[in-house]
C-alpha positions as CSV (number, residue, x, y, z in Angstrom):
1,M,121.0,91.3,115.9
2,C,119.5,92.3,119.0
3,D,118.4,89.6,121.5
4,I,114.6,90.0,121.1
5,Y,115.0,88.5,117.5
6,I,117.3,85.8,118.4
7,S,115.1,84.4,121.0
8,M,112.3,84.0,118.7
9,G,111.3,80.7,116.7
10,G,111.5,80.7,113.0
11,L,107.7,81.4,112.6
12,R,107.5,84.0,115.3
13,R,110.4,85.7,113.6
14,Q,108.6,85.9,110.3
15,I,105.6,87.1,111.9
16,F,107.3,89.7,113.9
17,A,109.3,90.6,110.9
18,A,106.2,90.9,109.0
19,F,104.7,93.0,111.7
20,I,107.6,95.4,111.4
21,G,107.2,95.6,107.8
22,S,103.5,96.3,108.0
23,I,104.2,99.6,109.9
24,S,105.0,101.0,106.5
25,I,101.5,99.9,105.5
26,I,100.0,101.6,108.6
27,S,101.9,104.8,108.0
28,S,100.7,104.8,104.3
29,G,97.2,104.4,105.5
30,M,97.5,107.1,107.9
31,A,99.0,109.4,105.3
32,Y,95.9,108.6,103.0
33,G,93.2,109.4,105.5
34,W,94.9,112.5,106.9
35,V,92.6,114.9,104.9
36,S,89.1,113.8,105.9
37,P,89.3,114.4,109.7
38,V,91.0,117.9,109.1
39,L,88.4,119.1,106.4
40,N,86.8,121.5,108.9
41,Q,90.1,122.8,110.0
42,L,91.2,123.2,106.4
43,S,88.2,125.3,105.4
44,D,87.6,127.2,108.5
45,E,87.5,131.0,107.5
46,D,88.7,132.1,110.9
47,G,91.4,129.3,110.8
48,E,95.0,129.3,110.0
49,I,94.8,127.7,106.5
50,R,91.6,128.9,105.1
51,A,91.6,126.6,101.9
52,T,88.7,127.0,99.4
53,K,86.5,124.0,98.5
54,E,88.4,123.8,95.0
55,Q,91.9,123.7,96.8
56,I,90.8,121.1,99.4
57,S,89.8,119.0,96.3
58,W,93.3,119.3,94.9
59,I,94.7,118.5,98.6
60,A,92.6,115.4,98.4
61,A,93.4,114.3,94.8
62,D,97.5,115.5,94.9
63,I,98.1,112.2,96.9
64,E,97.2,110.1,93.7
65,I,99.3,112.3,91.6
66,G,102.3,111.5,93.8
67,C,101.4,107.8,93.9
68,L,101.5,107.8,90.0
69,L,105.2,108.6,90.2
70,T,106.7,105.7,92.3
71,P,105.4,102.4,91.5
72,L,107.4,101.9,88.3
73,L,110.4,103.3,90.2
74,G,109.9,101.0,93.0
75,T,110.1,97.9,90.5
76,F,113.4,99.2,89.1
77,L,114.8,99.8,92.6
78,M,113.8,96.5,93.8
79,D,115.9,94.7,90.9
80,K,118.7,96.9,91.5
81,F,119.2,97.3,95.3
82,G,116.8,94.9,96.9
83,R,113.4,95.0,98.7
84,K,114.7,96.4,102.3
85,W,116.4,99.7,101.3
86,P,114.0,100.7,98.7
87,M,111.4,100.3,101.2
88,L,113.2,102.5,103.7
89,C,113.2,105.3,101.0
90,A,109.5,105.8,101.7
91,V,110.5,107.1,105.1
92,P,112.3,110.5,104.4
93,L,109.2,111.1,102.1
94,F,106.9,110.6,104.8
95,M,108.9,112.7,107.5
96,I,109.3,115.5,105.1
97,S,105.6,115.5,104.6
98,W,104.9,115.6,108.2
99,I,107.6,118.1,108.9
100,L,105.9,120.5,106.2
101,T,102.6,120.0,107.9
102,L,103.9,121.0,111.1
103,A,105.9,123.9,109.7
104,T,103.5,125.8,107.4
105,R,100.0,126.5,107.1
106,S,100.3,127.3,103.3
107,V,97.9,125.7,100.9
108,Q,100.5,125.5,98.2
109,I,102.9,123.6,100.7
110,L,100.0,121.1,101.5
111,Y,99.9,120.2,97.7
112,I,103.8,119.2,97.9
113,K,103.0,117.5,101.2
114,R,100.1,115.4,99.8
115,M,102.3,114.5,96.5
116,L,105.2,113.5,98.8
117,D,102.7,111.1,100.9
118,G,101.4,109.6,97.6
119,M,105.1,109.0,96.4
120,G,105.9,107.2,99.6
121,I,102.5,105.1,99.5
122,G,103.5,104.3,95.9
123,L,106.8,102.8,96.8
124,V,105.4,101.0,99.8
125,V,102.4,99.4,98.1
126,T,104.7,98.3,95.1
127,I,107.7,96.6,97.4
128,A,106.3,95.7,100.8
129,P,103.8,92.9,99.5
130,I,106.9,91.3,97.7
131,Y,109.2,91.6,100.7
132,L,106.6,90.3,103.1
133,A,105.8,87.1,100.6
134,E,109.4,86.3,100.2
135,I,110.3,86.4,103.9
136,A,107.3,84.1,104.8
137,E,107.0,80.3,104.9
138,A,104.1,79.0,102.5
139,N,102.0,78.0,105.4
140,I,101.7,81.6,106.7
141,R,102.3,83.6,103.5
142,G,98.7,83.9,102.4
143,L,97.7,85.3,105.9
144,I,100.5,87.8,105.7
145,I,99.9,89.0,102.3
146,M,96.1,89.4,103.2
147,S,97.1,91.3,106.5
148,I,98.3,94.4,104.4
149,A,94.4,95.1,103.8
150,V,93.9,95.1,107.6
151,T,97.2,97.3,108.4
152,W,96.2,99.7,105.6
153,Y,92.6,100.1,107.0
154,G,94.3,100.0,110.6
155,G,96.3,103.2,109.4
156,I,93.3,105.1,108.0
157,L,91.4,104.2,111.5
158,I,94.2,105.6,113.4
159,Q,94.2,108.7,111.4
160,F,90.5,109.4,111.7
161,C,90.9,109.0,115.5
162,L,93.9,111.3,115.7
163,G,92.4,113.9,113.4
164,T,89.0,113.8,115.2
165,Y,90.1,113.8,118.7
166,L,93.4,115.6,118.8
167,S,94.7,119.1,117.6
168,Y,96.1,119.5,114.2
169,N,99.9,119.8,115.7
170,V,99.6,116.9,117.8
171,S,98.1,114.6,115.2
172,A,101.1,115.5,112.9
173,W,103.6,115.0,115.5
174,I,102.3,111.3,115.9
175,N,102.2,110.8,112.3
176,L,105.8,112.0,112.1
177,V,106.9,109.4,115.0
178,V,105.4,106.3,113.1
179,P,107.8,106.2,110.0
180,I,110.9,107.0,112.4
181,L,109.8,104.1,114.6
182,Y,109.5,101.9,111.3
183,L,113.0,103.2,110.1
184,I,114.7,102.2,113.5
185,L,113.0,98.8,113.7
186,F,113.2,97.7,110.0
187,S,116.9,98.6,109.8
188,F,117.6,95.7,112.0
189,L,115.9,93.1,109.5
190,P,117.6,91.1,106.8
191,E,117.4,91.6,103.1
192,S,115.2,89.2,101.3
193,P,116.9,85.9,100.6
194,Y,115.2,85.8,97.3
195,Y,117.1,89.1,96.1
196,F,120.6,87.7,97.3
197,M,119.8,84.7,95.2
198,M,119.0,86.8,92.2
199,K,122.2,88.4,92.7
200,K,124.2,85.1,93.0
201,Q,125.0,86.0,96.6
202,E,124.4,82.5,98.0
203,N,126.2,83.1,101.4
204,K,124.2,86.2,102.1
205,A,120.9,84.1,101.1
206,A,121.8,81.5,103.5
207,D,122.6,84.0,106.3
208,S,119.1,85.7,105.7
209,L,117.1,82.5,105.3
210,A,118.6,81.0,108.4
211,W,117.9,84.1,110.3
212,F,114.2,84.0,109.3
213,Q,113.9,80.3,110.2
214,N,115.9,80.6,113.3
215,V,118.5,77.9,112.2
216,R,122.1,77.7,111.3
217,P,123.0,78.7,107.4
218,N,124.2,75.2,107.0
219,E,120.6,74.0,107.6
220,V,118.8,75.7,104.9
221,F,120.6,74.1,102.0
222,E,117.3,72.4,100.6
223,E,115.6,75.6,100.8
224,L,118.0,77.3,98.9
225,K,118.0,74.9,96.3
226,D,114.2,75.4,95.9
227,I,114.5,79.1,95.8
228,K,117.4,78.8,93.1
229,S,115.4,76.3,91.1
230,Y,112.3,78.9,91.2
231,L,114.4,81.9,90.0
232,E,116.0,80.0,87.2
233,E,112.6,78.8,86.1
234,D,111.0,82.2,86.5
235,A,114.0,83.7,84.5
236,K,113.4,81.4,81.6
237,N,109.5,82.4,81.3
238,K,110.2,86.1,81.7
239,E,108.2,88.3,79.4
240,S,108.3,92.1,78.9
241,W,105.2,94.2,79.6
242,K,104.3,94.1,75.8
243,A,103.3,90.4,76.4
244,V,100.6,91.7,78.7
245,I,99.1,93.6,75.7
246,K,99.7,91.4,72.9
247,N,98.6,88.1,74.5
248,T,94.8,87.4,74.1
249,T,94.5,85.5,77.5
250,Y,96.6,88.2,79.3
251,R,94.4,90.9,77.8
252,K,91.3,89.2,79.2
253,C,92.9,89.0,82.6
254,L,93.9,92.7,82.4
255,A,90.2,93.6,81.2
256,I,88.9,91.5,84.1
257,M,91.1,93.3,86.5
258,I,90.1,96.8,85.1
259,V,86.4,96.0,85.6
260,V,87.1,95.0,89.3
261,I,89.2,98.2,89.7
262,L,86.5,100.5,88.4
263,A,83.7,98.6,90.4
264,T,85.7,99.1,93.5
265,I,86.8,102.8,93.1
266,L,84.1,104.4,91.1
267,T,81.6,103.2,93.5
268,G,83.0,105.5,96.3
269,L,86.0,103.7,98.0
270,T,88.5,106.4,97.8
271,T,86.0,109.4,98.1
272,I,84.8,107.9,101.4
273,F,88.6,107.9,102.9
274,S,88.9,111.5,101.8
275,Y,85.5,113.1,102.3
276,A,84.0,110.9,105.1
277,S,83.3,113.9,107.4
278,E,81.6,115.7,104.4
279,M,79.5,112.6,103.5
280,F,78.2,112.8,106.8
281,A,77.4,116.4,107.1
282,D,73.8,115.9,107.3
283,T,73.9,113.7,110.4
284,D,73.3,115.1,114.0
285,S,76.2,117.5,114.2
286,E,75.6,118.3,118.0
287,G,74.7,114.7,119.1
288,F,76.5,111.4,119.3
289,L,76.3,110.5,115.8
290,N,78.1,113.5,114.6
291,P,80.3,113.4,111.4
292,D,83.6,112.9,113.0
293,T,82.1,109.8,115.1
294,C,80.5,108.4,112.0
295,S,83.6,108.6,110.2
296,V,85.6,106.6,113.0
297,A,82.8,104.1,112.9
298,I,83.1,103.8,109.2
299,A,86.8,103.3,109.6
300,T,86.3,100.7,112.2
301,L,84.0,98.8,110.0
302,F,86.5,98.5,107.2
303,C,88.9,97.0,109.6
304,V,86.7,94.5,111.1
305,M,85.5,93.4,107.6
306,S,88.7,93.0,106.4
307,I,89.6,90.6,109.2
308,V,86.4,88.6,108.9
309,I,86.8,88.3,105.1
310,Y,90.0,86.2,105.9
311,F,87.7,83.3,106.9
312,L,85.4,83.6,103.9
313,I,87.3,84.3,100.7
314,D,88.7,80.6,100.6
315,K,85.7,79.0,101.8
316,I,83.0,80.7,99.7
317,G,85.1,81.6,96.7
318,R,85.9,84.7,94.7
319,R,83.0,84.8,92.4
320,P,80.0,84.6,94.8
321,L,81.6,87.3,96.9
322,I,82.3,89.7,94.4
323,I,78.9,89.5,92.7
324,V,77.2,89.8,96.0
325,S,79.3,92.7,97.1
326,A,78.6,94.8,93.8
327,F,75.1,94.2,93.9
328,G,75.2,95.4,97.7
329,C,77.2,98.6,96.8
330,F,74.4,99.2,94.0
331,L,71.8,99.1,96.6
332,S,73.6,101.1,99.2
333,N,74.5,103.8,96.8
334,L,71.0,104.0,95.3
335,A,69.9,104.6,99.0
336,S,72.2,107.1,99.6
337,A,71.3,109.0,96.5
338,V,67.6,109.0,97.4
339,F,68.5,110.3,101.1
340,S,70.9,113.1,99.6
341,Y,68.1,114.4,97.4
342,Y,65.4,114.1,99.9
343,K,67.4,115.1,103.0
344,N,65.2,117.9,104.1
345,E,62.3,115.7,104.2
346,F,63.9,113.0,106.7
347,K,63.8,113.5,110.2
348,Y,66.1,110.5,111.0
349,K,69.7,112.0,110.8
350,W,71.2,108.5,111.3
351,I,70.2,107.3,107.7
352,P,73.6,108.3,106.1
353,L,75.4,106.2,108.6
354,V,73.3,103.2,107.6
355,T,73.5,103.7,103.8
356,I,77.2,104.6,103.8
357,G,77.9,101.8,106.2
358,S,76.1,99.3,104.3
359,Y,78.3,100.3,101.3
360,C,81.4,99.9,103.3
361,F,80.3,96.5,104.4
362,F,79.6,95.3,101.0
363,V,82.7,96.7,99.3
364,T,84.9,95.1,101.9
365,L,82.9,91.9,101.7
366,G,84.0,91.2,98.0
367,L,85.3,93.9,95.7
368,V,88.4,95.1,97.8
369,P,89.6,91.6,98.7
370,V,89.0,90.0,95.5
371,M,90.8,93.0,93.6
372,L,94.0,92.2,95.8
373,V,93.7,88.3,95.3
374,F,92.9,88.7,91.5
375,Q,96.3,90.7,91.1
376,G,98.4,87.7,92.2
377,E,96.1,84.8,90.8
378,L,94.9,85.8,87.2
379,F,98.5,86.5,85.9
380,P,101.3,83.7,85.9
381,S,104.8,84.6,87.5
382,S,106.4,85.3,84.4
383,I,104.5,88.5,83.9
384,R,103.3,89.3,87.4
385,T,105.7,92.0,88.3
386,F,104.8,94.0,85.0
387,A,101.1,93.4,85.4
388,S,101.3,94.4,89.0
389,G,103.0,97.7,88.2
390,M,100.3,98.3,85.4
391,I,97.3,97.5,87.8
392,I,98.7,100.1,90.6
393,V,99.2,102.7,88.0
394,I,95.6,102.1,86.7
395,T,94.1,102.1,90.4
396,T,96.0,105.2,91.2
397,F,94.7,107.1,88.1
398,V,91.0,105.9,88.5
399,S,91.3,107.1,92.1
400,L,92.5,110.6,91.0
401,V,89.7,110.8,88.5
402,A,87.1,109.8,91.2
403,L,88.5,112.1,93.9
404,K,88.2,115.2,91.5
405,L,84.8,114.2,89.8
406,Y,83.4,114.0,93.4
407,Y,84.0,117.6,94.0
408,I,83.3,119.0,90.4
409,I,79.8,117.0,90.4
410,G,79.0,117.7,94.0
411,S,79.7,121.5,93.8
412,S,77.9,121.8,90.3
413,I,75.0,119.5,90.5
414,G,74.8,118.0,93.9
415,I,76.1,115.3,96.0
416,Y,73.2,112.8,95.0
417,V,74.5,112.7,91.5
418,N,77.8,111.2,92.7
419,Y,75.9,108.6,94.5
420,L,73.8,107.9,91.3
421,I,76.8,107.5,89.2
422,Y,78.3,105.1,92.0
423,A,74.9,103.1,91.7
424,V,75.2,102.8,88.0
425,V,78.8,101.7,87.9
426,A,78.0,99.0,90.7
427,G,74.8,97.8,88.8
428,T,76.5,97.7,85.5
429,S,79.6,95.8,87.3
430,T,77.1,93.3,88.7
431,V,75.8,92.3,85.6
432,W,79.2,92.2,83.8
433,L,80.6,90.0,86.7
434,I,77.8,87.5,86.5
435,F,78.7,86.8,83.0
436,Y,82.4,87.1,82.8
437,C,84.1,87.1,86.3
438,P,85.9,83.9,86.5
439,E,86.4,81.7,89.8
440,T,90.1,81.5,90.6
441,K,89.7,79.6,93.9
442,N,91.9,76.3,93.8
443,K,92.8,76.9,89.9
444,T,96.3,76.8,88.3
445,F,96.8,79.2,85.8
446,A,96.5,76.7,83.1
447,E,93.0,75.9,84.2
448,L,92.1,79.5,84.1
449,L,93.6,79.7,80.7
450,K,91.1,77.0,79.6
451,E,88.3,78.8,81.1
452,L,89.2,82.0,79.7
453,E,89.8,80.9,75.9
454,G,87.0,78.3,75.7
455,T,86.9,75.1,74.2
456,N,89.1,75.7,71.3
457,V,92.1,76.2,73.3
458,G,91.4,73.2,75.4
459,E,91.2,71.0,72.2
460,K,94.4,72.6,71.1
461,M,96.2,71.9,74.4
462,L,94.6,68.1,74.5
463,Y,96.0,67.6,70.8
464,R,99.4,68.9,71.8
465,E,99.7,66.5,74.6
466,E,98.6,63.6,72.5
467,M,101.3,64.5,69.8
468,Q,103.8,64.8,72.6
469,M,102.8,61.0,73.7
470,L,103.3,60.0,70.1
471,N,106.5,61.4,69.8
472,K,107.9,59.7,72.9
């Protein structure tokens, strides 16, 4: 290892390693946000590409098709080859994508480029959270996992700035450099100690854990015992994906996740990332609040709010935040629909920035972070891997539908109808969440099980405990 690593303390090493791993998330965010700031260049009749609106809608949506292809593959690769090298498999996908962007102006090649981006993102979002969680000590694990949202929005913000203020080619060159930088730096990091223990390679696990804790391998004996015990217990409880469907409790957990996903995606989240500059087309195109500036402002808001939410989600709780968030999204989208329908009668061109900005504020306040937290808290460890893979696939499919519907509805009826649909989804979700959304803060899965299944299950569990006591 190079000297810069060796000179760091254990905690600083883990934070530094997490930062390097997070470059893959930044690169993914940059890839996802590429299409919005270049919309005008893609559709310019005098430009090099000259894509139709229908073609642009597919350029925007193809990234979700690519993302559908790799999450389950990523799960397989993790078990077969570890966390580190499958994470690096995303690099050539991103590199080829940006080389194609530089080398061609063909719409058909851009379809392939976006699918490659999606495949890379699918690998990263499946593997990176697990690697980051397994290299971090318990006292910083939550912070590192939650930082994924910040780095994702950070990547989108960087891309919005690059696409807005730099040329098409210069922006693509910078996007190409980022995954190369990640490849160089991440190659020096050790594999996860959990993977080595899974493969019964205890010496390698000790070396890896010792590196991350900045101690000698013979000083991590107790930690290795804990990891071994955890993996053995997890292996005993391991269940197949069928358990998620067959078990009543797991089905309820999955149903809650699906509603939260629908409330998050179908209220406009992914369409903002892909069509932000078009959504702000009615702002002052010549003044300070032009569409590009508004898009950058929105991306900045996402970043700032994702940091603020760190300090709220464990203090206030998941349930109050997500209910307020959904209701706020309802009001914001309703206001956007009204403005979009009567836009010719409004003289204030800054209104879209306020209405869409308020939506971004509310969706980041609760729906987005709670969706991430519920993925880890609603399901027990025995089925968490399978459930997470299913959730990623469902989220990607819903995003694909949302991106295509935005274009179809907007071009055939009007953009205001999209906002009305978003408002209906947010309003309906608010009512549902009030009655059915659980509070997972400071609760074990056993406690959540009692809450989700009701008093009958609680009585059965109490009876089982009493019979165990009598049999002793």
